All heavy atoms as a GROMACS GRO file, in nm:
protein
  482
    1MET      N    1 -15.497   6.756  -8.807
    1MET     CA    2 -15.418   6.879  -8.763
    1MET      C    3 -15.282   6.868  -8.837
    1MET      O    4 -15.222   6.970  -8.857
    1MET     CB    5 -15.406   6.884  -8.618
    1MET     CG    6 -15.537   6.921  -8.545
    1MET     SD    7 -15.500   6.945  -8.378
    1MET     CE    8 -15.667   6.987  -8.319
    2THR      N    9 -15.237   6.754  -8.872
    2THR     CA   10 -15.111   6.736  -8.943
    2THR      C   11 -15.112   6.804  -9.076
    2THR      O   12 -15.016   6.863  -9.117
    2THR     CB   13 -15.077   6.587  -8.955
    2THR    OG1   14 -15.070   6.526  -8.829
    2THR    CG2   15 -14.946   6.568  -9.026
    3GLU      N   16 -15.230   6.796  -9.148
    3GLU     CA   17 -15.239   6.863  -9.275
    3GLU      C   18 -15.227   7.010  -9.262
    3GLU      O   19 -15.173   7.074  -9.344
    3GLU     CB   20 -15.374   6.827  -9.334
    3GLU     CG   21 -15.385   6.681  -9.380
    3GLU     CD   22 -15.524   6.642  -9.442
    3GLU    OE1   23 -15.601   6.733  -9.466
    3GLU    OE2   24 -15.548   6.525  -9.466
    4THR      N   25 -15.274   7.066  -9.154
    4THR     CA   26 -15.258   7.218  -9.133
    4THR      C   27 -15.109   7.246  -9.124
    4THR      O   28 -15.074   7.341  -9.182
    4THR     CB   29 -15.330   7.247  -9.003
    4THR    OG1   30 -15.466   7.209  -9.003
    4THR    CG2   31 -15.324   7.402  -8.979
    5ASN      N   32 -15.030   7.164  -9.055
    5ASN     CA   33 -14.892   7.191  -9.053
    5ASN      C   34 -14.822   7.179  -9.188
    5ASN      O   35 -14.729   7.252  -9.222
    5ASN     CB   36 -14.821   7.105  -8.950
    5ASN     CG   37 -14.846   7.142  -8.811
    5ASN    OD1   38 -14.880   7.256  -8.779
    5ASN    ND2   39 -14.846   7.052  -8.716
    6GLU      N   40 -14.869   7.077  -9.260
    6GLU     CA   41 -14.807   7.053  -9.397
    6GLU      C   42 -14.843   7.167  -9.490
    6GLU      O   43 -14.757   7.195  -9.590
    6GLU     CB   44 -14.858   6.927  -9.454
    6GLU     CG   45 -14.800   6.798  -9.376
    6GLU     CD   46 -14.863   6.672  -9.422
    6GLU    OE1   47 -14.951   6.676  -9.507
    6GLU    OE2   48 -14.816   6.570  -9.370
    7ASN      N   49 -14.952   7.233  -9.472
    7ASN     CA   50 -14.999   7.332  -9.570
    7ASN      C   51 -14.964   7.471  -9.525
    7ASN      O   52 -15.017   7.566  -9.572
    7ASN     CB   53 -15.151   7.326  -9.592
    7ASN     CG   54 -15.186   7.199  -9.659
    7ASN    OD1   55 -15.107   7.144  -9.738
    7ASN    ND2   56 -15.309   7.144  -9.621
    8LEU      N   57 -14.872   7.492  -9.439
    8LEU     CA   58 -14.831   7.626  -9.387
    8LEU      C   59 -14.761   7.700  -9.502
    8LEU      O   60 -14.696   7.642  -9.595
    8LEU     CB   61 -14.727   7.613  -9.273
    8LEU     CG   62 -14.778   7.578  -9.142
    8LEU    CD1   63 -14.667   7.566  -9.040
    8LEU    CD2   64 -14.881   7.684  -9.089
    9GLU      N   65 -14.771   7.828  -9.493
    9GLU     CA   66 -14.700   7.915  -9.587
    9GLU      C   67 -14.553   7.901  -9.563
    9GLU      O   68 -14.505   7.921  -9.444
    9GLU     CB   69 -14.740   8.061  -9.577
    9GLU     CG   70 -14.887   8.086  -9.606
    9GLU     CD   71 -14.926   8.230  -9.575
    9GLU    OE1   72 -14.840   8.317  -9.568
    9GLU    OE2   73 -15.052   8.255  -9.567
   10LYS      N   74 -14.469   7.880  -9.653
   10LYS     CA   75 -14.324   7.843  -9.643
   10LYS      C   76 -14.237   7.964  -9.620
   10LYS      O   77 -14.152   7.968  -9.546
   10LYS     CB   78 -14.266   7.757  -9.745
   10LYS     CG   79 -14.343   7.627  -9.763
   10LYS     CD   80 -14.331   7.534  -9.645
   10LYS     CE   81 -14.399   7.406  -9.667
   10LYS     NZ   82 -14.433   7.342  -9.548
   11PRO      N   83 -14.264   8.082  -9.694
   11PRO     CA   84 -14.168   8.193  -9.686
   11PRO      C   85 -14.146   8.252  -9.540
   11PRO      O   86 -14.034   8.273  -9.509
   11PRO     CB   87 -14.239   8.293  -9.772
   11PRO     CG   88 -14.317   8.220  -9.876
   11PRO     CD   89 -14.363   8.101  -9.796
   12PRO      N   90 -14.251   8.261  -9.453
   12PRO     CA   91 -14.217   8.320  -9.320
   12PRO      C   92 -14.128   8.222  -9.246
   12PRO      O   93 -14.039   8.259  -9.168
   12PRO     CB   94 -14.354   8.332  -9.254
   12PRO     CG   95 -14.452   8.336  -9.364
   12PRO     CD   96 -14.396   8.256  -9.476
   13LEU      N   97 -14.149   8.087  -9.253
   13LEU     CA   98 -14.075   7.991  -9.185
   13LEU      C   99 -13.929   7.989  -9.239
   13LEU      O  100 -13.828   7.978  -9.162
   13LEU     CB  101 -14.139   7.855  -9.197
   13LEU     CG  102 -14.277   7.840  -9.126
   13LEU    CD1  103 -14.332   7.702  -9.147
   13LEU    CD2  104 -14.271   7.877  -8.981
   14GLU      N  105 -13.915   7.994  -9.371
   14GLU     CA  106 -13.783   7.994  -9.430
   14GLU      C  107 -13.710   8.120  -9.382
   14GLU      O  108 -13.584   8.115  -9.362
   14GLU     CB  109 -13.793   7.989  -9.579
   14GLU     CG  110 -13.840   7.852  -9.627
   14GLU     CD  111 -13.872   7.842  -9.780
   14GLU    OE1  112 -13.862   7.952  -9.846
   14GLU    OE2  113 -13.908   7.742  -9.826
   15ALA      N  114 -13.773   8.234  -9.375
   15ALA     CA  115 -13.708   8.361  -9.330
   15ALA      C  116 -13.659   8.346  -9.190
   15ALA      O  117 -13.534   8.385  -9.154
   15ALA     CB  118 -13.800   8.478  -9.337
   16LEU      N  119 -13.733   8.278  -9.094
   16LEU     CA  120 -13.691   8.262  -8.964
   16LEU      C  121 -13.574   8.166  -8.960
   16LEU      O  122 -13.480   8.189  -8.891
   16LEU     CB  123 -13.803   8.209  -8.875
   16LEU     CG  124 -13.912   8.311  -8.835
   16LEU    CD1  125 -14.029   8.238  -8.775
   16LEU    CD2  126 -13.851   8.418  -8.748
   17LYS      N  127 -13.578   8.058  -9.036
   17LYS     CA  128 -13.467   7.961  -9.049
   17LYS      C  129 -13.341   8.026  -9.093
   17LYS      O  130 -13.239   7.998  -9.051
   17LYS     CB  131 -13.509   7.836  -9.132
   17LYS     CG  132 -13.605   7.744  -9.070
   17LYS     CD  133 -13.642   7.632  -9.164
   17LYS     CE  134 -13.743   7.545  -9.114
   17LYS     NZ  135 -13.782   7.434  -9.206
   18ALA      N  136 -13.353   8.110  -9.197
   18ALA     CA  137 -13.237   8.174  -9.250
   18ALA      C  138 -13.163   8.267  -9.151
   18ALA      O  139 -13.047   8.290  -9.162
   18ALA     CB  140 -13.280   8.254  -9.371
   19GLN      N  141 -13.240   8.317  -9.052
   19GLN     CA  142 -13.182   8.407  -8.949
   19GLN      C  143 -13.121   8.321  -8.833
   19GLN      O  144 -13.069   8.378  -8.742
   19GLN     CB  145 -13.290   8.495  -8.894
   19GLN     CG  146 -13.336   8.595  -8.999
   19GLN     CD  147 -13.451   8.686  -8.945
   19GLN    OE1  148 -13.492   8.665  -8.824
   19GLN    NE2  149 -13.494   8.783  -9.022
   20GLY      N  150 -13.139   8.187  -8.851
   20GLY     CA  151 -13.071   8.105  -8.747
   20GLY      C  152 -13.163   8.089  -8.623
   20GLY      O  153 -13.111   8.067  -8.513
   21THR      N  154 -13.287   8.095  -8.639
   21THR     CA  155 -13.384   8.078  -8.517
   21THR      C  156 -13.384   7.940  -8.472
   21THR      O  157 -13.402   7.843  -8.546
   21THR     CB  158 -13.527   8.116  -8.569
   21THR    OG1  159 -13.521   8.252  -8.628
   21THR    CG2  160 -13.620   8.122  -8.446
   22PRO      N  161 -13.369   7.927  -8.340
   22PRO     CA  162 -13.369   7.788  -8.280
   22PRO      C  163 -13.506   7.728  -8.297
   22PRO      O  164 -13.609   7.798  -8.320
   22PRO     CB  165 -13.343   7.807  -8.136
   22PRO     CG  166 -13.284   7.944  -8.121
   22PRO     CD  167 -13.331   8.022  -8.239
   23GLY      N  168 -13.512   7.595  -8.299
   23GLY     CA  169 -13.637   7.516  -8.321
   23GLY      C  170 -13.753   7.557  -8.240
   23GLY      O  171 -13.866   7.572  -8.290
   24MET      N  172 -13.735   7.579  -8.107
   24MET     CA  173 -13.842   7.615  -8.017
   24MET      C  174 -13.902   7.751  -8.050
   24MET      O  175 -14.016   7.773  -8.056
   24MET     CB  176 -13.798   7.611  -7.873
   24MET     CG  177 -13.907   7.626  -7.774
   24MET     SD  178 -14.029   7.494  -7.798
   24MET     CE  179 -14.134   7.524  -7.663
   25LEU      N  180 -13.810   7.847  -8.075
   25LEU     CA  181 -13.856   7.983  -8.116
   25LEU      C  182 -13.922   7.984  -8.255
   25LEU      O  183 -14.018   8.057  -8.283
   25LEU     CB  184 -13.739   8.077  -8.121
   25LEU     CG  185 -13.688   8.116  -7.978
   25LEU    CD1  186 -13.563   8.207  -7.989
   25LEU    CD2  187 -13.796   8.165  -7.881
   26LEU      N  188 -13.871   7.899  -8.349
   26LEU     CA  189 -13.938   7.880  -8.474
   26LEU      C  190 -14.085   7.835  -8.455
   26LEU      O  191 -14.171   7.884  -8.525
   26LEU     CB  192 -13.865   7.780  -8.553
   26LEU     CG  193 -13.917   7.755  -8.702
   26LEU    CD1  194 -13.909   7.875  -8.788
   26LEU    CD2  195 -13.845   7.637  -8.761
   27PHE      N  196 -14.102   7.746  -8.370
   27PHE     CA  197 -14.237   7.696  -8.339
   27PHE      C  198 -14.321   7.808  -8.272
   27PHE      O  199 -14.436   7.833  -8.310
   27PHE     CB  200 -14.238   7.576  -8.238
   27PHE     CG  201 -14.374   7.527  -8.198
   27PHE    CD1  202 -14.454   7.463  -8.280
   27PHE    CD2  203 -14.414   7.562  -8.066
   27PHE    CE1  204 -14.574   7.426  -8.237
   27PHE    CE2  205 -14.536   7.524  -8.025
   27PHE     CZ  206 -14.622   7.450  -8.107
   28LEU      N  207 -14.265   7.878  -8.176
   28LEU     CA  208 -14.341   7.980  -8.097
   28LEU      C  209 -14.371   8.104  -8.182
   28LEU      O  210 -14.477   8.161  -8.173
   28LEU     CB  211 -14.263   8.023  -7.976
   28LEU     CG  212 -14.263   7.926  -7.864
   28LEU    CD1  213 -14.173   7.975  -7.752
   28LEU    CD2  214 -14.404   7.899  -7.809
   29TYR      N  215 -14.284   8.142  -8.274
   29TYR     CA  216 -14.310   8.267  -8.352
   29TYR      C  217 -14.340   8.241  -8.500
   29TYR      O  218 -14.383   8.338  -8.565
   29TYR     CB  219 -14.174   8.348  -8.343
   29TYR     CG  220 -14.157   8.406  -8.211
   29TYR    CD1  221 -14.051   8.367  -8.136
   29TYR    CD2  222 -14.232   8.508  -8.160
   29TYR    CE1  223 -14.022   8.414  -8.008
   29TYR    CE2  224 -14.218   8.558  -8.030
   29TYR     CZ  225 -14.109   8.515  -7.957
   29TYR     OH  226 -14.082   8.562  -7.832
   30GLY      N  227 -14.330   8.120  -8.548
   30GLY     CA  228 -14.357   8.087  -8.687
   30GLY      C  229 -14.477   8.004  -8.710
   30GLY      O  230 -14.571   8.030  -8.780
   31ILE      N  231 -14.479   7.892  -8.639
   31ILE     CA  232 -14.586   7.793  -8.660
   31ILE      C  233 -14.706   7.816  -8.575
   31ILE      O  234 -14.821   7.812  -8.620
   31ILE     CB  235 -14.532   7.649  -8.632
   31ILE    CG1  236 -14.422   7.620  -8.735
   31ILE    CG2  237 -14.638   7.547  -8.640
   31ILE    CD1  238 -14.343   7.495  -8.709
   32LEU      N  239 -14.691   7.843  -8.441
   32LEU     CA  240 -14.800   7.855  -8.350
   32LEU      C  241 -14.893   7.969  -8.387
   32LEU      O  242 -15.018   7.955  -8.394
   32LEU     CB  243 -14.747   7.868  -8.207
   32LEU     CG  244 -14.849   7.857  -8.105
   32LEU    CD1  245 -14.928   7.722  -8.105
   32LEU    CD2  246 -14.790   7.881  -7.967
   33PRO      N  247 -14.843   8.094  -8.420
   33PRO     CA  248 -14.935   8.201  -8.455
   33PRO      C  249 -15.020   8.177  -8.576
   33PRO      O  250 -15.140   8.218  -8.589
   33PRO     CB  251 -14.849   8.318  -8.478
   33PRO     CG  252 -14.720   8.281  -8.415
   33PRO     CD  253 -14.711   8.144  -8.415
   34ILE      N  254 -14.975   8.100  -8.667
   34ILE     CA  255 -15.049   8.065  -8.792
   34ILE      C  256 -15.149   7.958  -8.771
   34ILE      O  257 -15.263   7.967  -8.807
   34ILE     CB  258 -14.949   8.022  -8.903
   34ILE    CG1  259 -14.855   8.143  -8.939
   34ILE    CG2  260 -15.027   7.979  -9.028
   34ILE    CD1  261 -14.747   8.095  -9.037
   35ASN      N  262 -15.112   7.860  -8.684
   35ASN     CA  263 -15.202   7.740  -8.669
   35ASN      C  264 -15.287   7.759  -8.547
   35ASN      O  265 -15.391   7.684  -8.546
   35ASN     CB  266 -15.109   7.622  -8.645
   35ASN     CG  267 -15.065   7.561  -8.778
   35ASN    OD1  268 -15.115   7.592  -8.875
   35ASN    ND2  269 -14.967   7.469  -8.765
   36LEU      N  270 -15.266   7.838  -8.454
   36LEU     CA  271 -15.346   7.848  -8.333
   36LEU      C  272 -15.496   7.859  -8.368
   36LEU      O  273 -15.587   7.786  -8.319
   36LEU     CB  274 -15.298   7.941  -8.234
   36LEU     CG  275 -15.364   7.938  -8.096
   36LEU    CD1  276 -15.345   7.809  -8.032
   36LEU    CD2  277 -15.316   8.057  -8.014
   37PRO      N  278 -15.532   7.965  -8.451
   37PRO     CA  279 -15.668   7.972  -8.477
   37PRO      C  280 -15.739   7.852  -8.550
   37PRO      O  281 -15.857   7.817  -8.515
   37PRO     CB  282 -15.685   8.103  -8.575
   37PRO     CG  283 -15.551   8.172  -8.551
   37PRO     CD  284 -15.454   8.065  -8.508
   38ARG      N  285 -15.667   7.792  -8.642
   38ARG     CA  286 -15.712   7.676  -8.705
   38ARG      C  287 -15.729   7.560  -8.604
   38ARG      O  288 -15.825   7.486  -8.616
   38ARG     CB  289 -15.618   7.632  -8.817
   38ARG     CG  290 -15.618   7.740  -8.921
   38ARG     CD  291 -15.492   7.702  -9.024
   38ARG     NE  292 -15.487   7.808  -9.116
   38ARG     CZ  293 -15.384   7.817  -9.204
   38ARG    NH1  294 -15.293   7.729  -9.207
   38ARG    NH2  295 -15.369   7.918  -9.288
   39PHE      N  296 -15.638   7.540  -8.517
   39PHE     CA  297 -15.640   7.431  -8.418
   39PHE      C  298 -15.764   7.450  -8.328
   39PHE      O  299 -15.831   7.360  -8.295
   39PHE     CB  300 -15.518   7.428  -8.336
   39PHE     CG  301 -15.395   7.355  -8.405
   39PHE    CD1  302 -15.274   7.352  -8.345
   39PHE    CD2  303 -15.415   7.289  -8.524
   39PHE    CE1  304 -15.168   7.290  -8.414
   39PHE    CE2  305 -15.309   7.221  -8.588
   39PHE     CZ  306 -15.185   7.224  -8.534
   40LEU      N  307 -15.776   7.575  -8.277
   40LEU     CA  308 -15.888   7.603  -8.181
   40LEU      C  309 -16.025   7.582  -8.250
   40LEU      O  310 -16.109   7.527  -8.195
   40LEU     CB  311 -15.880   7.749  -8.135
   40LEU     CG  312 -15.772   7.778  -8.030
   40LEU    CD1  313 -15.767   7.923  -8.000
   40LEU    CD2  314 -15.784   7.688  -7.910
   41ALA      N  315 -16.031   7.617  -8.384
   41ALA     CA  316 -16.160   7.597  -8.453
   41ALA      C  317 -16.187   7.448  -8.460
   41ALA      O  318 -16.303   7.410  -8.445
   41ALA     CB  319 -16.156   7.657  -8.588
   42TYR      N  320 -16.085   7.371  -8.501
   42TYR     CA  321 -16.109   7.231  -8.515
   42TYR      C  322 -16.135   7.162  -8.373
   42TYR      O  323 -16.223   7.075  -8.370
   42TYR     CB  324 -15.974   7.166  -8.575
   42TYR     CG  325 -15.991   7.014  -8.596
   42TYR    CD1  326 -16.070   6.971  -8.707
   42TYR    CD2  327 -15.941   6.920  -8.524
   42TYR    CE1  328 -16.099   6.837  -8.727
   42TYR    CE2  329 -15.943   6.789  -8.541
   42TYR     CZ  330 -16.024   6.741  -8.646
   42TYR     OH  331 -16.042   6.613  -8.665
   43ILE      N  332 -16.071   7.202  -8.270
   43ILE     CA  333 -16.084   7.143  -8.137
   43ILE      C  334 -16.226   7.172  -8.094
   43ILE      O  335 -16.303   7.085  -8.041
   43ILE     CB  336 -15.982   7.192  -8.043
   43ILE    CG1  337 -15.846   7.132  -8.073
   43ILE    CG2  338 -16.025   7.165  -7.900
   43ILE    CD1  339 -15.728   7.200  -8.001
   44LEU      N  340 -16.276   7.297  -8.107
   44LEU     CA  341 -16.411   7.338  -8.065
   44LEU      C  342 -16.512   7.267  -8.150
   44LEU      O  343 -16.618   7.228  -8.100
   44LEU     CB  344 -16.423   7.491  -8.077
   44LEU     CG  345 -16.350   7.570  -7.975
   44LEU    CD1  346 -16.362   7.715  -7.997
   44LEU    CD2  347 -16.389   7.531  -7.829
   45TYR      N  348 -16.480   7.245  -8.279
   45TYR     CA  349 -16.586   7.176  -8.366
   45TYR      C  350 -16.596   7.028  -8.322
   45TYR      O  351 -16.702   6.978  -8.311
   45TYR     CB  352 -16.535   7.178  -8.516
   45TYR     CG  353 -16.606   7.083  -8.606
   45TYR    CD1  354 -16.734   7.105  -8.636
   45TYR    CD2  355 -16.544   6.969  -8.644
   45TYR    CE1  356 -16.803   7.016  -8.722
   45TYR    CE2  357 -16.610   6.878  -8.729
   45TYR     CZ  358 -16.743   6.900  -8.765
   45TYR     OH  359 -16.805   6.812  -8.843
   46ARG      N  360 -16.479   6.962  -8.295
   46ARG     CA  361 -16.480   6.824  -8.253
   46ARG      C  362 -16.553   6.811  -8.112
   46ARG      O  363 -16.619   6.717  -8.093
   46ARG     CB  364 -16.345   6.762  -8.247
   46ARG     CG  365 -16.282   6.741  -8.381
   46ARG     CD  366 -16.363   6.650  -8.473
   46ARG     NE  367 -16.389   6.521  -8.405
   46ARG     CZ  368 -16.488   6.446  -8.442
   46ARG    NH1  369 -16.560   6.470  -8.544
   46ARG    NH2  370 -16.510   6.333  -8.377
   47TRP      N  371 -16.526   6.906  -8.026
   47TRP     CA  372 -16.594   6.899  -7.895
   47TRP      C  373 -16.736   6.914  -7.907
   47TRP      O  374 -16.820   6.842  -7.846
   47TRP     CB  375 -16.536   7.023  -7.810
   47TRP     CG  376 -16.600   7.025  -7.678
   47TRP    CD1  377 -16.584   6.938  -7.574
   47TRP    CD2  378 -16.686   7.129  -7.627
   47TRP    NE1  379 -16.655   6.987  -7.461
   47TRP    CE2  380 -16.714   7.095  -7.494
   47TRP    CE3  381 -16.742   7.245  -7.691
   47TRP    CZ2  382 -16.805   7.179  -7.420
   47TRP    CZ3  383 -16.827   7.323  -7.609
   47TRP    CH2  384 -16.854   7.293  -7.474
   48GLU      N  385 -16.783   7.007  -7.996
   48GLU     CA  386 -16.927   7.022  -8.017
   48GLU      C  387 -16.988   6.896  -8.070
   48GLU      O  388 -17.101   6.856  -8.035
   48GLU     CB  389 -16.951   7.139  -8.116
   48GLU     CG  390 -17.093   7.184  -8.124
   48GLU     CD  391 -17.148   7.151  -8.261
   48GLU    OE1  392 -17.075   7.129  -8.359
   48GLU    OE2  393 -17.279   7.155  -8.272
   49VAL      N  394 -16.919   6.825  -8.173
   49VAL     CA  395 -16.967   6.699  -8.224
   49VAL      C  396 -16.980   6.598  -8.121
   49VAL      O  397 -17.082   6.526  -8.108
   49VAL     CB  398 -16.883   6.663  -8.342
   49VAL    CG1  399 -16.915   6.521  -8.388
   49VAL    CG2  400 -16.896   6.746  -8.458
   50CYS      N  401 -16.886   6.589  -8.034
   50CYS     CA  402 -16.884   6.489  -7.931
   50CYS      C  403 -16.998   6.518  -7.834
   50CYS      O  404 -17.071   6.415  -7.786
   50CYS     CB  405 -16.756   6.487  -7.849
   50CYS     SG  406 -16.620   6.417  -7.943
   51ILE      N  407 -17.026   6.639  -7.797
   51ILE     CA  408 -17.132   6.675  -7.706
   51ILE      C  409 -17.272   6.638  -7.773
   51ILE      O  410 -17.359   6.579  -7.703
   51ILE     CB  411 -17.132   6.822  -7.674
   51ILE    CG1  412 -17.005   6.857  -7.594
   51ILE    CG2  413 -17.264   6.862  -7.597
   51ILE    CD1  414 -17.002   6.781  -7.457
   52ARG      N  415 -17.288   6.671  -7.893
   52ARG     CA  416 -17.411   6.633  -7.972
   52ARG      C  417 -17.440   6.480  -7.972
   52ARG      O  418 -17.545   6.434  -7.952
   52ARG     CB  419 -17.407   6.688  -8.109
   52ARG     CG  420 -17.432   6.844  -8.115
   52ARG     CD  421 -17.436   6.884  -8.258
   52ARG     NE  422 -17.450   7.031  -8.259
   52ARG     CZ  423 -17.552   7.090  -8.317
   52ARG    NH1  424 -17.651   7.024  -8.362
   52ARG    NH2  425 -17.554   7.225  -8.317
   53GLU      N  426 -17.326   6.408  -8.003
   53GLU     CA  427 -17.339   6.262  -8.011
   53GLU      C  428 -17.376   6.202  -7.871
   53GLU      O  429 -17.460   6.112  -7.858
   53GLU     CB  430 -17.209   6.200  -8.057
   53GLU     CG  431 -17.188   6.220  -8.209
   53GLU     CD  432 -17.057   6.177  -8.260
   53GLU    OE1  433 -16.976   6.114  -8.174
   53GLU    OE2  434 -17.025   6.185  -8.378
   54THR      N  435 -17.312   6.260  -7.773
   54THR     CA  436 -17.344   6.208  -7.632
   54THR      C  437 -17.490   6.237  -7.597
   54THR      O  438 -17.557   6.153  -7.541
   54THR     CB  439 -17.256   6.285  -7.530
   54THR    OG1  440 -17.118   6.263  -7.571
   54THR    CG2  441 -17.279   6.237  -7.393
   55VAL      N  442 -17.548   6.359  -7.636
   55VAL     CA  443 -17.682   6.383  -7.603
   55VAL      C  444 -17.775   6.291  -7.682
   55VAL      O  445 -17.878   6.247  -7.629
   55VAL     CB  446 -17.711   6.536  -7.637
   55VAL    CG1  447 -17.860   6.566  -7.631
   55VAL    CG2  448 -17.635   6.630  -7.545
   56MET      N  449 -17.741   6.271  -7.803
   56MET     CA  450 -17.828   6.185  -7.889
   56MET      C  451 -17.828   6.036  -7.836
   56MET      O  452 -17.930   5.977  -7.833
   56MET     CB  453 -17.782   6.182  -8.039
   56MET     CG  454 -17.800   6.319  -8.105
   56MET     SD  455 -17.966   6.387  -8.094
   56MET     CE  456 -18.038   6.288  -8.225
   57VAL      N  457 -17.710   5.993  -7.799
   57VAL     CA  458 -17.711   5.854  -7.739
   57VAL      C  459 -17.779   5.851  -7.603
   57VAL      O  460 -17.843   5.753  -7.571
   57VAL     CB  461 -17.555   5.809  -7.725
   57VAL    CG1  462 -17.543   5.681  -7.651
   57VAL    CG2  463 -17.492   5.789  -7.865
   58GLY      N  464 -17.768   5.956  -7.525
   58GLY     CA  465 -17.834   5.964  -7.393
   58GLY      C  466 -17.982   5.952  -7.405
   58GLY      O  467 -18.057   5.914  -7.320
   59LYS      N  468 -18.036   6.012  -7.508
   59LYS     CA  469 -18.181   6.016  -7.525
   59LYS      C  470 -18.246   5.880  -7.574
   59LYS      O  471 -18.360   5.858  -7.565
   59LYS     CB  472 -18.214   6.128  -7.631
   59LYS     CG  473 -18.207   6.259  -7.570
   59LYS     CD  474 -18.260   6.363  -7.670
   59LYS     CE  475 -18.249   6.504  -7.611
   59LYS     NZ  476 -18.300   6.605  -7.707
   60SER      N  477 -18.155   5.799  -7.637
   60SER     CA  478 -18.208   5.676  -7.699
   60SER      C  479 -18.242   5.579  -7.584
   60SER      O  480 -18.193   5.563  -7.483
   60SER     CB  481 -18.103   5.608  -7.793
   60SER     OG  482 -18.083   5.700  -7.895
   0.00000   0.00000   0.00000
């Protein structure tokens, strides 16, 4: 998930910083809306992998 943060589009975040947006608001209005769908997709993918592995181990 760190790579997702590193690969963010910079212009929207720089625009918020240039307006003097505090750090928490920068996160809420700049980073979170861009990353939330990616984070959810990754979290659901990992959850599904864990469930499948648990079922496979349980059958053995």
